[in-house]
N, C-alpha and C positions, 0 to 999 in steps of 0.2 A: 662416081665410082672410084674406089681407092685401089691403087695399083700396088699391092703388097709385094708382089714378085715381079722381076723383069720378065718380059714376054718369052724369052728363050727358056728360062727356068720353068715357066708355066707350061710351055710346050713339052719340055722334057718330062715333067710330072705327068702330064696328060698321056704321053706316049708310054710311060712305064706303068701307069695305073691299071690294076687288074679288075677292080670292081666296076662293072658297067654303069652303075648309078653315079659313082663319083666321076667316072670318065665323061659321062654326058654333061654333068654339071661343069666340069673343067672346060669342056668344049664351048659351053654357053659363055663362060667367063672369058675365054679366048676371043670369042666373037665380039663380046662387049669391049675387050681390049682393042680390037681392030676398028672400033668406032661405030659398030652397028648399034641400032637402038633396040630396046626391049621387044618391040613388036616384030622387027626383022628376025631377031634371034629366036623368038617363039615360033615363027613361021618355018625357019630353017630346021630347028630340032623337033618340031611338031609337038610342042608342049604349050600349055596355056601361058599367057602373059603373067598371070598371077604367080604361077610357079617360078618363072624366070625371075620375077621381082623378089620373090622370097629367097631364092638362091643368092641373088645379088646382095640383098640385105644381110644375109648370113655371112657372105664373103667379106663385106665391108666391116662387119662386127668382129669376126674371128679368123679371117683369112682362110687358109686351107682346112683347118679343123671345122670351120663353120659349114662347109659343104659336105662333110662326111655324114652318112646316114645316121640318124639317131637310133641307137639300139634300145629296145624295150625288153624288159624281162617278161617272158611269157609263162603262162601256166599259173596254177594256184600255188600258194605257199604250202610247204609240207606241214602235215600235222605234227610230225616229230622230225626235228632237225638232225643233221648228220652226226653231231656230237652225241646226241641222245642215243642214236643207233649204235654208236661205238660202245657206249656204256651197256646197252642191252646185250651186245655181242660178248662183252667181258663177263656179264652176269650169267649167260647161258653157256659159256665155254666149258666144254667137257661133259655136258649133260646129254649129248647126242639126241637133240630134239629134232623132230620133223618140222617142216615149214608150217604145217597146220598147228602144231603145238606152240611154235613161236608166235603165230598169230594170236592164239588164245592167251599166251603169256603177256604179250604186249597189251592186250585188252584188259587183262586183270591187273597188271602192275601199273600201267600208264593211263588206263581209261580211254584208250584210243582204239577204235575199231578199223582194221584194214582188211581188204579183200586178200585172199590167198595170192592172187597174181601180183598185187602190189608188193607184198612181203617178198615174194620170189624176185621181183625186179630189183628191189632195194638190196637184198642180201646177195644175190648172185651177180647182178650186173654192176651195181654201184659199189658195193662193199667187197666184191670179189671173194665171197665166201665159197670155198670149194664144195663140190657135191659130196655128200656123205650119205650113207645109208642109215636109216633109223635103227637098224639092228646092230650098229657099231658098238653100242653099249653092251648088248648081249654077247657079242664076240669077246669083249674084254672080260666079261664075267666068266665065260667058258675057258678062256686061257688061264685065268687065275685059279681055277678050281682044280 
């Protein structure tokens, strides 16, 4: 076992750590620092020996960064990326389109079919497009006449 940090520094990091998974791993490393073997540590923290060995291997390889949980990207890739949605918003700006019309516009211009709810989520939640009424264009016509 490589002792990358002094024991007091490791205890301090363990005390300050907020992520319970990282804290558990730091406690396992602390127990190994104290001279306990992998079997004893796995019994104390109630994890398999294989898992404790994996944490130790990652600790030896990358120190503190090695025991951080690996983040994985979840979900599917978007059909149209954010930059493309920005272009679409610029193209339809001032046309007072409803979300249903935007859905049709995206299908005809980009060849990508989205459900109404997905277009709503992208425009309203992600792109922060304000709510507008589809009759906005008609109101502008009435005021100009």
